[in-house]
LOLUM-362769 format. One record per residue: x, y, z of N, C-alpha, C in turn. Coordinates in steps of 0.02 Angstrom, whole numbers, plus 50000, padded with zeros to 5 digits. Example, Ala and Ser with C-alpha at 12.3 -4.5 7.8 and 13.67 -1.06 7.14 Angstrom:
<tivos>
506604971650390506154977550390506604983550390506424988850354506844994750357506455000250394
</tivos>
This chain:
<tivos>
510575176450583510355171450631510945169350674510825168650739511345166550785511195159450806511675154950798511585148050820512225146150857512165144650921512735142550961512585135850992513045131150986512985124651017513435124351078513155123451137513545123351198513285117751242513705112551252513515106751292512855103851268512805103051202512215100251170511585104551177511665110851200511085115351204511065119651142510465121251119510375125351059510135132351080510515137451061510325144251076510275147951010509705150950996509615154050931509065159250938509015163650890508475168550890508045167350829507405166050840506915164850786506345169750796505995171150742505445175950746504775172950724504765166350712504155163350685503735160250741503075160350732502625157550781502675149950781502675146650838502715139350839502125136150803502255130350774501725126650740501785119350762501265115450753501295108450768500915104550716501055098050712500725093750664501065093750597500815089450552501105089050485501045095850450501565097850416501535104150378500975103850327500565108950324499995108850279500145111950212500685115650206500885118550143501555115850123501615113650060502235110850037502805115950039502645122250038503165127450037503305130250107502945127750158502985130950223503675130650253504005124750248504665124050279505165128850247505125129550181505585134150147505435141350168504795143150173504625149950191504875151650261504835146750306505065147950375505825148050380506155144350337506885143950337507145140650401507075143850457507315141050521506745137150552506855130650559506285126350577506525120650619506125118650668506275112750709505745107350695505975101250683505535095550672505635090750731505085089250766505125085750829504765079050824505035074050857504715067550862504935063950926504505059550950504685055251006505205050150985505285048950919505735043650894506135046350835506675049550850507135051950797507715046950793507805044050735508305038850726508965042150706509455041950751510105044950739510645039450743511255040950723511785035950729511905033750801511715037950850511815036250920511225032550950510705031350910510115027950934509485031950922508915029250944508275032450935508075035950999507885042250993507695046051053507225051651035506915054451085506505060451077506985066251062506865069751006507345074950986507015079750937507375085150924507175090150874507735090850824507545090850760508015092550707507965099950693508505103450703508515110650690508785111750620508365114650577508525115050505508555122350483509075123850445509135130450415509455129650346509145132850297509425132550229509475125550202509025121150222509025114350196509525109750229509875112050280510395108150313510225107350387510375101450415510295100350487510835104150523510645108950565511135112750603511255109750672510755106250699510845103250765510305097850774510455093050817509965088250842509975088950917509425091350945509415093051016508765090951048508725091651114508115090051150507585095351135506945093351127506425098351114506375103751168506545101951230506505106851284506985112651275507475111651233507975116851222507745121951169507175120651138506915125351089506565131151124506705137251101506365142951129505695144051095505285148251124504585149051101504525152051033505045155351008504985158750944505225154750885505375148250895505595144050839504985141050804504995140850739504465137450701504525129950715503965126850729503975120050754503475115550718503705109650699503255104450674503365098250717502855096150752502905090550798502545084550768502905079150757502615073150728502395068050780502435069850843502205065350896502575058750897502205053250895502515046650899502755043950832502595047450778502855045450713503615046450711503955041350688504685041450688504955045850632505535048950645505905052450593506535048350578506605046150516507195042450494507555046450441508205045250431508535048450374508185046650309508175051250262507895049650197508215043350169507805038950142508075032650117508475033850053508975029550043509405029849984509345023149949509145023149886509085016949848509625016849794510115012649804510675012249758510565007249701509955004649695509814999849641509115001049614509075005649566508435007649537508505008049461507985006049426507965006849353507435012049336507665018149323507205023649306507005023249233507445020549190507285019149120507225025249075507505030849096507485036849054508195039449044508355041548983507925042348924507795035748888507295035948845507195030548797506645025648811506485024448876505955019648891505485022348945505255028448934504795031348983504115027848984503975023548934503365019548938503435014148992504055013049016504165008349072504125012049139504485017649144504475021749205504675028749185505185031649214505395038449198505525042349261505855048149254506035052149312505415054749349504895056749313504305059549346503985054449392503785048749364503435043749405503905040049452504525038949430504995035449474505145039349537505255045849530505415049849589504795051249632504205051449601503585052149641503475045849683503535040049652503455033849690503975033349746504585035549731505105035249781504955039949839504715045949824504535050649878503985047749922503505044449891502955041349929503225035649972503795032849954504085027349992504615029550042504735036150048505215038550097505915039450070506015038650005506685039449976506805046749958507425048849969507615055649949508205055549900508475049649885509015049049837508985042249803508975042249737509005036149696509645036149656509965030349651510545029649606510325025149549510315027949490510005024749432510495019949398510235014049383510635009049348510725011049274511275008649242511455011149175511115007449118510645002849133510314999249079509555000149084509214997649032508494998449021508315005548997508805009948993508715016448962509035016248892508885021148852509175021648785509405028848774510045030148767510585025248765510775022948835511075017048839511325014448902511905018848926511985019348991512475024049019513175020849020513445019848961514105016748954514625021548926514425027648911514875032948887514695039548920515145044248917514995050848944514425054148905514405053048840513855055948800513185053348822513145046948838512515044148863512345046848932512845047748974512725050749040512455057849032512725061648986512475068448975511755068348949511585063348908510895062748884510425061448942510635057448991510225056149050510145062549091510685066249098510645072549135510155077449102510185077749037509735082149000509005080049011508885073549008508195071049019507955072749089508385071949139508175073349208508065080749220508515084849194508525091949211508065096249168507925093949106507535098249060506995094349024506845088249045506355084249010505635085549028505515089949077504835091549097504515096849053503895098849069503565104049029503975110449028504015113448969504405119648960505135118748981505395112848968506105111248981506275111949055505835109449098505945109949170506205103449200506445104049261506685098249300506115093249311506265086849304505755081749313505775078349381506285079549422506425075249479506175078149545505735074449577505465076549641505965075749697506415070749691506935069649739507605069249702508145068249739508805068149709508955061549674509435061849629509645055849593510385056249579510665050549563511365050049541511395044349491511975043349461512025038349407512605033649417512475027249404513005022349394513195022249320513815020849305514025019549237514005012049223514055010249160514055003249141514745000749124514884994449140515484991049116515244985249072515324986049007515064981148959515644978248919515474974248869515984970448833516514974748800516314980648776516774984348733516864991748752516764993548816516835000648833517415001948881517944997948877518504998748922518795005848918518795008848860519075015548853518645020948885518045019248905517585024148933517555023849010517895019149040517845018249113518085024449151518695026649139518945032449175518615038949153518445040049090518055046049073517395046449110517065040749120516435040849159516565042949231517125040449259517295042549328517425049949331517775052649282517915059849280517275063849272516775060849240516135064349229515665063849288515845059949340515465060149402515005054349416515095048449383514695042749402514925040149470514485036249502514635033649569515015027049568515045023849511515355017349504515095014049441515155007449437515015003849375514594997649390514164996049342513754989949346513924985449287513984978949301514084974149247513654968049258513524964449203513144958149203513604952549180513604947149216513974941149195513534936449154512924938649139512444934749101512024939649061511684937349009511274941748968510764945549011510754952249008510344956149054509614957149033509424954748975508734955448953508634960948903509134965348894509104970748844509734970348802509644970648736510214969648691510744975048695510554981148710511034986648707511554986548762511394983448818511864983048874512144975948875512744975048848513004968348837513284965348902513204958848908513534955448963514294955748952514664954449005515394954849001515684948149025516124945248985516424938949006517064940349045517384935149070517954936149113518524939749077518664937849016519214941048980519074948448970518464950148949518284957148939518314961049006518074957849059518084961049124518794962449147519244957749134519934958849155520254964649117520014966249058520264972049023520004978549053519444978149088519154984149120519394985249191519594979949225519714980349297520294985049317520844985449279521364990249299521094997449303520684999349256520395006149257519895006849314519495001649326519015001949381519385002549447519904998649456520304999149518520615006149524520865008849470521165015549472520655020849491520035020049469519515024949485519355025249559519455019649594519265019249664518525018349675518135017749622517415017049626517215009649628516635008149656516435001049660516194998249594516294991749586516004988049530515424983949557514824985249532514224981749553514094976049503514014970049529514004964149485513354960349493513004959349436512464954449434512814947649428512814943949483513224938049490512824931649477512744929949415512494923449393512894921649330513074915249324513424912949265512944909249219513044910249155512584907549105512614899949101513194897049109513274889849097512794885649140512774887149205512344883249249511604884249232511424890449213510724891849197510524888549131510964888849082510824885649018510754878049026511184875049066511144867849078510494865949113510314869849164509694868449201509084869249157509084874549115508524875749071508454870249019509014868148991508994862748941508714856348972508904854749033508654848749065507904849249078507674855149098506964856049109506564855349044506814858348991506464857948927506464850848900506994847048913507024840148890506474835948922506234838048980505704834449014505034838149010504974842548960504344846148947504084849649010504514853349042504324856749104503764861849091503364862849142502814867649140503074874549161503114879249113503404885749128502904890449162502304888149175501854891949218501994890449292502364885249304502524883249372503114887249399503024890149459503594893749488504164888949505504004882849522504534877949537504984876849476504704877149417505104876549356505574882449349505314888449358505744894249351506304894149404506134892449465506644892149518507194887149500506994881449474507484876349455507924878649397507674883249357508064885549299508604890649318508584893249379509094898049402509394895249467509804890149462510044886649522510514890949564510554889249628511004892749674511714892749647511914887249614512604886549590512794892149542512314894649504512464900049457512704906249493512394907749550512614913349591513274911949626513314906049656513914904349696514544904549652514514901449593515114901249551515284908149524514784912249510514924919049488515264923049543515024922349604515324926049660516024923549673516134917149668516824914649676517294917549624517054918049562517474921049510517624928349526517134932049549517234939049564517704939949624517654935549673518114935949730518834934849707518934930049662519604928849636519874934949599519444938149559519654944149523519774950049571519374950449623519464955749673520144954749708520304948649722520944947249754521524949149708521444948049643521984949449595522054956849581521484960349571521514967249547521384972449602521154970249660521064974649718520604980549703520014979149678519504984249668518954983349720518514988149724517934987749770517384983749736517224978049765516724973449736516074974049775515524974649738514864974749768514424969649733514134965049771513684959949744512974962549749512644963249691511954965749692511464959849702510894961549727510314957149739510504949849754510884948849808511034941949829510384938449848510284932549819509684928749837509834922249872510434919349861510584912949891511074913649950510914910150004511364910250061511964905550051511944901549999512504896949988513144900549970513104906849950513714910749935514014914049996513664913950052513894917750111514554915250139514694908650143515354906550169515934909350128515864909550062516404912350021516484919850034515924923350041515954930550055516284931850122516094927850172516384928750239517144927750237517354922350204518074920950200518454926350163518164928950109518494934150070518574940550112518064942250150518114948250192518644947150247518644941350276519144939950328519844940150299519904938950233520544939450200520724946550179520314951350196520474958350184520194961350120519774957650084519504960350022518924965250037518874970249995518354975450003517734973049964517274969749999516674967049968516074969150008515574971949974514934973450005514394969549969513834968750003513294964349978512624967549993512184967049944511494969249954511014963349944510434963849975509874959749956509274964449946508694961649930508124965849910507514964049952507034968649956506434967249996506064960949976506044959449910505654953549889505974947049912506624946849919506944940749945506824939850019506654945250054506534945050126505794944350143505364946050095504644946050109504284939950082504444937850021504104932249989504524925849995504224920249981504594913949977504294909549922504704905149896504514901149838503914896749851503854894249912503304889649928502624892949920502584899449928501944902949925501804906549860502244905749810502124909049745501704904449701501104906749683500664902449642500924901649571500724896449539500874895649468500574901549429500954904049380500714909549339500794916349369501074916949430501134923349465501764926949442501764929149379502374931849349502554938849376502114942049414502304948249447502894947049494502994940749514503534939149561504144936349526504164936749460504774934649425505314939949432505904937849454506494942149456507094937549448507674940549439508284936549431508844939849470509174936049514509034929049533508334928349562508104922149568507404921149589507314921449664506694922549684506494921849754506554914349771506914912849825507064905849841506634903449900506824897749928506404894349977506374898150043505874896450083505754899850147506364899150193506664893350196507244892450239507824896950217507904897850153508414902350126508264909550148507624911550143507424918250164507614919550237507474914750280507634915650351508384916450362508774913050323509504913750329509754920450302509384923350255509554930150233509464935050290508934934350328508834938650386509404937750436509624931550446510174930350491510824933550466510924933450400511514936550371511504944150381510914947150379510854954250396511044955450469510834950950513510994951650583511754951250595512074946850558512794945850566513214950950528512894955050487513264960050448513574957350385513424951150366513674948450303513334951650243512704953450251512344957550203512304964550231512514969350191512594976250216511984980550208511584979250157511044983950141510464980450107509894983950107509294981650073509074987150025509084985549961508904990349908508394987049862508024991049824507424988149793507534984049730508034985849689508054983449620507384984649586507114990649597506484992649566506564992249490506214987549459506294986349387505614985549354505264991049343504584990749316504574989749241503994988049216503894987249144503154987949128502974988849065502264988749047501944982049066501304982049085500974975949108501014970149059500984971648994500984966148946501644962248946502184965548968502824962048970502854956949027502404957249073502364952349127501974946049107501694946049046501354940049021500834937449071500434942149098499974940249151499434935449128499224935849065498704931349041498974924249031499574923649003499864916948993500184914249056500484918649095500784916449158501404912249150501764913049095502364909049084502984912949109503324909749155503914913049185504494913649136504534909249087505084909749040504994915548992504384917948982504244923348934504174930148968504034930349032503884936649067504524940549082504454947149084505004951449105505154950049179505794949949195506004948949264506144955449299505714957349344505804963649381505214964949426505334967949483504804969249533504804976649550504214979649548504124986749566503964987249640504344991449676504244991649749504434998149782504625003349745504895009349776504435012249830503785012449818503335015949863503155011849925503315005349925503105001149982503684997350013504294998449990504864994450013504994995350087504945001450113505075002550184504584998650227503954998750208503454994950246503594987450242503774985050183503904977950175504494975750218505034979650217505624977850256505494978550331505154983850351505014984750422504564979150448504094976750407503654971350428504064965250448504534963150404504944957450420505454958850474505744964750473506244966550524505954966250594505364968950601505034968850666504904961750689504674957550644504544950550661505174946850682505754949150656506384945850672506774949350727506464954050761506764957050820507234962850806507204965750746507624971450730507274977950750507664983350751507404989950769507444994650708507155000550716507175005450662507885007550645508335007450695509035009050680509335004250629509144997850634509394992850587509144994350516508494995650511508194997150446508515003450416508625008550458508945014650435509645013250408510015008950442510685007250418510655003550351510204998750344510154994750283509904998950224509445003550236509095006950182509295014250173509755016650213509975023550207510725024250212511015022950270511725024450278512165019950237512015013350233512445008850195512415010150120511835010850089511835012550018512125019550003512035024250049512355030850039513115030150038513385025850082514105024750084514345021350020513965016449996514155012949935514225017849877513755022449871513755027249816514215033149827514505033749888514975039049901514675045449929514075045049958513725051049980513635051450056514075048150094514015048350166514105055350195514415059750158514515066550182513885070750181513365068450145512775072550137512115068850148512135062250151511515058350156511645052350202511085049150223511145042850259511125043350334511115049350363511095050050436510835056850455510505057150512510255063450539510765066250587511245069950559511775072950598511895080050574512145084450617512275091250596512755091550537512595095950490512995096850431512755093050370512315088150380512045084550322511385087650300511195086050239510575088850212509975086450253509495090850263508905089250303508395085550261508575079550240508135075150201507945069350245507305068450257507085063450305506385060950288506205055450321505545052350311505195051950378504555053450377504125052850436503745046250429503825041750477503595034850470503185032850530502575030650517502135027850569502285020450575502725018650621502955011750627502435007050653501885009650681501375005350710500765004350664500745007750608500165007450564500105000650530499494998250523499354992450481499234994950410499514991550362499524994150293499434988450244498914988950203498824984250147498824988350083499364988450046499414992849987498894991249934498644996349903498224995749844498604998449784498324997649725498645000349665498745007949670498285011349705498325018549711498915020749754499205016249792499775017949835500445017549799500455015149738501085013749704501395020049673500995024149639501225030449608501745029349553501795023349527502255021849473501895022649406502285022149351501975022749284501415017749275501535011649296501045006249292500905003549362500275003549381500095001849450500044994349458500604990849447500624983649458501224982049503501114977749551501644975649597501384969749637501814964849652501594959249693501454961249765501644967249785501514969449853500794971849864500434973149810499724975149817499344969449851499004971249906498624966349943498994962949999499654964050004500054961150058499934965050123499864961450178499764964750242500444966650272500524973050287501164975550311501074979750374501644981150405501664985450464502084991550448501824997450464502195003650454502005007050389501985013750391501785017450332502115024250331502345026350272502645032850264502105038250267502205043150311501735048550319501945054850280502595055950276502845061850240503585060950224503805064350172504505064250152504735071450141505325073050168505605079750163506275079550127506365084150081506995084950045507285091750061507865091750095508185097950115507705102550152507315099550197506855103350240506185104950209506085103350146505445104650113505045098150106504395098550119503965092750113503815091350040504025085450015503905083749946503355078549939503175075249994502625070449993502285070550061501625070550059501225070350120500635065650108500575060650150500055055550137499355058350147499255062350199498605065250213498635072750205498435075350149498375082550138497695084850163497525091050148496905093950174496295090050151496315087350090495735083650064495805076150075496265074150120496385067150138496695062950083496905066050028497235062449975497985064049978498415059649949499135061049949499285067549912499785071049936499985077349907500735077149893500915078949831501615079549812501775086949803502415088549809502635095449798502435097749728502255104149723502035106849659502605107549609503205108749634503785109549590504315104449607504695102449557505215097349565505865100649587506095098849647506705101749674507275096749680507165090649654507695085749655508265087849609508865085549626509445087149585509925081349583510365081549535510865076249531511385077249586511525071749620512085071749667512685068649632513235072049633513835069649598514415069049646514845064249632515475063849667515965068949639516465070649676516995074749649517325070949593517375073649533517655069849477518395068649485518625063149456519335061649456519715067249419520285069049443520685074149410521105071349354521215064649354521635061649303521225059149244
</tivos>
């Protein structure tokens, strides 16, 4: 095949008949090999424009004007449906090995494909064993790569792994880096599962020299126990109603987040590691984050779709599907989170997809103190974020940055994911930004079809998801039902391991 790029023009020789519309066969793109995907709205780092993605061997070879395509190129034209880079979710709980009754690689990657994701970075807890040693990481790899029928791959899309930083695994930090993890996750408070221990300041300081040496980010669940325990004790002393969302919100005060983030900023200043704050829910921490960045510290921040879509005032008593930690806060706080995204103080939006069996949500009792804290959202997160983004005057380029390029950069995969540019993998999502969408349980594709997003009115809907040029999810197949790829082609994405 001849491909020459001259003054942004594409010259090539193809032998396939042109095609238009959504690909009807999941294997069609692979069979054609050389393929152009066209849309009126292709979201690139230079902006959104009418363009064609020229794909060969699963890689984007060029992004050019459709008029530059010759008649013999295989063509799929998506019309006004936008093409965005495949989404990257750097905060997901797949829960395998060990807790596939909660989720697992099969259902987790299917739900992700339906939501436009092409890469998930799996958190090191809620699985058994927790990913705090190289042996545990290898167990996860075995589950992903050979846990399907007849020892086959289970993953419809790509995945990668975070390692854990816990109370007693300081000796495992650098070996995990050498084995290819993307970074480390720690909890400053009890995480809800006994096997993944919280880490106190003294224990963390024993880990930080190795974390800094690795050059990998430390992802921190930033809440301190003292403020939460004090608030909970005061509520119980007054016989608080734990079916009330106001009670749960009061039990996780903003101060618990703020003081934890201040502690981490001080440690970042001392040890000079890459600090990442996960699922920021309170805007009260933003002045400290701003000042720390202005002082030269390497700090990134994420928030989640549920903090941008829901608000405490509208959560009914007993609605434990909306329990998460930190909690969903007041409407005014939510609006300031959107402003922080505008100002760049918050870098990315990731799901913290944390599913569980329905009984763990205590739906019949409705007690927030007893229910599992976690929200399932992989298949609907893009629609949820786009709904709010559009209302706040943002564009698809902003959403692409928050949900693709920024999390790809956090995990170290900017060389292969997060943007539609020549040389990167041809993984992308086809998105109808104008569609009205009210999710049903059938739209979730998770192990358990429960989510607070069911019944929410949204704007925008994923029409198809492509991994390295192959269609892995299509919302409308020939029989009008969703279609997933017949075979799992997802693979682990790894960083280059440390040589030391």
